[in-house]
C-alpha positions in Angstrom: -34.0 -35.8 49.5 -33.1 -36.2 53.2 -29.4 -36.1 54.1 -27.5 -38.3 56.4 -26.0 -36.5 59.4 -22.6 -37.7 58.3 -22.9 -36.6 54.6 -20.7 -33.9 53.2 -20.8 -31.8 50.1 -18.1 -29.8 48.3 -18.1 -27.3 45.5 -15.2 -28.1 43.2 -13.8 -27.5 39.7 -13.7 -30.7 37.7 -12.8 -31.1 34.0 -15.6 -31.1 31.5 -17.1 -34.5 30.8 -15.2 -36.3 28.0 -12.3 -33.8 28.0 -8.6 -34.8 27.8 -8.1 -33.5 31.3 -10.9 -35.6 32.7 -9.6 -38.7 31.0 -6.1 -38.0 32.4 -7.4 -37.6 35.9 -9.5 -40.8 35.8 -6.6 -42.8 34.4 -4.1 -41.5 36.9 -6.3 -41.9 40.0 -8.0 -45.0 38.7 -11.6 -43.8 39.4 -14.3 -42.0 37.5 -15.5 -38.9 39.3 -19.2 -39.3 38.3 -19.8 -43.0 38.2 -17.4 -43.8 41.0 -16.3 -46.9 39.0 -12.8 -48.1 38.9 -10.7 -47.1 35.8 -7.7 -49.1 34.7 -4.8 -46.8 35.6 -2.2 -45.7 33.1 1.1 -46.1 34.9 4.4 -44.8 33.5 7.4 -47.1 33.1 9.2 -47.4 36.4 6.2 -47.0 38.7 4.9 -50.2 40.4 1.2 -50.7 41.0 1.8 -50.8 44.8 3.7 -47.5 44.8 1.0 -45.9 42.6 -1.8 -47.2 44.8 -0.2 -45.9 48.0 0.7 -42.5 46.5 -2.8 -41.9 45.1 -4.8 -43.3 48.0 -5.9 -40.0 49.4 -6.7 -38.1 46.1 -8.5 -41.1 44.8 -10.8 -40.9 47.8 -11.6 -37.2 47.1 -11.7 -37.4 43.3 -9.9 -35.5 40.6 -10.8 -31.9 41.4 -9.7 -28.5 42.5 -11.5 -27.2 45.6 -13.6 -24.0 45.5 -15.8 -24.5 48.6 -14.3 -27.0 51.1 -16.4 -30.0 52.1 -19.2 -29.1 54.5 -21.9 -30.8 56.5 -25.3 -29.3 55.7 -27.1 -27.5 58.4 -30.3 -28.9 60.0 -33.2 -28.5 57.6 -31.0 -28.1 54.5 -31.6 -30.8 51.9 -29.8 -31.8 48.7 -32.3 -30.0 46.5 -31.7 -26.8 48.4 -27.9 -27.1 48.0 -28.3 -27.8 44.2 -30.7 -24.8 43.9 -28.3 -22.5 45.7 -25.4 -23.6 43.5 -27.4 -23.3 40.3 -28.4 -19.8 41.2 -24.8 -18.8 42.0 -23.5 -20.4 38.8 -25.9 -18.3 36.7 -24.3 -15.1 38.1 -20.8 -16.2 37.1 -19.3 -16.2 33.6 -17.5 -19.1 31.9 -13.7 -18.6 31.7 -10.5 -20.3 30.7 -8.2 -22.0 33.2 -4.6 -20.9 32.9 -2.1 -23.5 31.8 -1.4 -26.2 34.4 2.0 -27.6 35.5 3.0 -30.3 38.0 4.3 -28.7 41.2 5.0 -29.5 44.8 2.4 -28.2 47.3 3.1 -28.8 50.9 4.7 -32.2 50.5 2.4 -33.5 47.8 2.2 -33.1 44.0 -0.6 -31.3 42.2 -1.5 -29.6 38.9 -1.3 -25.8 39.6 -2.5 -23.1 37.1 -0.1 -20.3 36.0 -2.4 -17.8 37.6 -5.6 -18.0 39.6 -7.1 -14.6 40.1 -10.5 -15.6 38.5 -10.5 -18.9 40.4 -9.9 -17.1 43.7 -12.8 -14.7 43.0 -15.2 -17.5 42.1 -14.0 -19.5 45.2 -14.9 -16.5 47.4 -18.3 -16.3 45.7 -18.9 -20.0 46.4 -17.8 -19.7 50.0 -20.0 -16.7 50.8 -23.1 -18.2 48.9 -22.8 -21.7 50.4 -21.7 -21.1 53.9 -25.2 -20.3 55.2 -26.2 -23.9 54.3 -23.4 -25.5 56.3 -23.3 -26.8 59.8 -20.5 -25.0 61.7 -17.7 -27.3 62.5 -17.5 -28.7 66.0 -14.8 -27.5 68.5 -13.2 -31.0 68.1 -12.9 -30.6 64.4 -11.3 -27.1 64.7 -9.0 -28.4 67.4 -7.9 -31.3 65.1 -7.0 -28.8 62.4 -4.9 -26.7 64.8 -2.9 -29.7 66.1 0.7 -29.6 65.0 1.0 -25.8 65.1 1.1 -25.5 61.3 -1.5 -22.7 60.9 -0.4 -19.1 60.7 -2.4 -16.5 62.7 -4.3 -15.5 59.5 -5.2 -19.2 58.8 -6.3 -19.7 62.4 -8.6 -16.6 62.1 -10.1 -18.0 58.9 -10.6 -21.4 60.6 -12.6 -19.6 63.3 -14.6 -17.5 61.0 -15.2 -19.9 58.1 -14.5 -23.4 59.4 -11.5 -23.8 57.0 -8.1 -22.2 57.1 -7.3 -22.1 53.4 -9.9 -19.7 52.0 -10.1 -16.0 50.9 -6.5 -14.6 51.2 -5.1 -18.1 51.9 -6.8 -19.8 48.9 -4.4 -21.6 46.6 -6.1 -23.6 43.8 -4.6 -27.0 42.9 -5.7 -30.4 41.6 -4.1 -32.9 43.9 -2.3 -35.8 42.2 -0.6 -37.6 45.2 -0.8 -37.8 48.9 2.0 -36.4 51.0 5.4 -37.8 49.9 7.7 -37.4 52.8 10.9 -38.5 51.1 12.3 -35.7 48.9 13.9 -38.2 46.5 10.6 -40.1 46.1 8.7 -36.9 45.6 11.2 -35.9 42.9 10.9 -39.2 41.2 7.1 -38.9 41.2 7.3 -35.3 39.9 9.5 -36.4 37.0 7.1 -39.3 36.1 4.0 -37.1 36.4 5.5 -34.3 34.3 6.0 -36.7 31.4 2.6 -38.4 31.9 0.7 -35.1 32.2 2.5 -33.4 29.3 -0.6 -33.7 27.0 -2.8 -31.7 29.4 -0.2 -29.2 30.8 1.0 -26.0 29.1 -2.4 -25.4 27.6 -5.6 -23.7 28.7 -8.8 -25.6 29.8 -12.4 -24.3 29.7 -14.2 -23.7 32.9 -18.0 -23.8 32.3 -19.3 -25.4 35.5 -19.3 -25.5 39.2 -19.3 -29.1 40.3 -21.1 -30.5 43.4 -19.4 -33.5 45.0 -21.1 -35.7 47.6 -19.8 -38.0 50.3 -22.4 -40.1 52.0 -20.2 -40.7 55.0 -16.5 -40.1 56.0 -15.4 -43.6 54.9 -17.0 -43.3 51.4 -15.3 -41.6 48.4 -16.6 -38.3 47.1 -18.6 -38.5 43.8 -19.6 -35.8 41.4 -23.4 -35.6 41.4 -24.3 -32.2 39.8 -22.8 -29.8 37.2 -24.1 -26.2 37.5 -23.5 -24.4 34.2 -21.9 -21.0 34.5 -23.7 -18.0 33.0 -27.1 -17.7 31.4 -27.9 -21.1 29.8 -29.7 -19.4 26.9 -26.7 -17.2 26.2 -24.3 -20.1 26.4 -26.3 -22.4 24.2 
């Protein structure tokens, strides 16, 4: 399959199909990761549809996920089959594991589900980064310049941006499943946090299985990401 020059792919964690966590994510963001279809949102009392729509605009665009390999543009000559094949090969070399219990936390001005520990996640994220980077087109100088604007990157993050095209990898990797966009008003952020802690209670404080690496695709920058392939971790015969 040929790839548009504006298409991007990302390697993410996404909940298993049909799981309670997947249903929670679809109901909160109002969109199904795989079909891309709208889902009737489940809104807590006290949250208006307009406030919800604005707060979830950005994460709804990217889908309910935790990033392992940041979105990348495939290099010239790399097609979707090659990306899927590389991901399947990587997944076979990694073992299934259990995601530590999640909780709703603030991350840089937005709210997310964050696991109690993420040593294994960080290790798999590094494996994804190193395996998939040869398939990506290096970011342009303009893209790197845009990421540096505002002076928010530390020297280590700036170095990682230069080396890997993204500043929050390797030692700067922090796994999270984004629930809202940036909420600048601390009072509003606190209100959303309280609402989300109640709403997410059935899926927080408990472990979740991780048995797949999920490939998301974005046909162009204006289109939402959609989950197009699940690569099973470990030897399929051993896991069957």
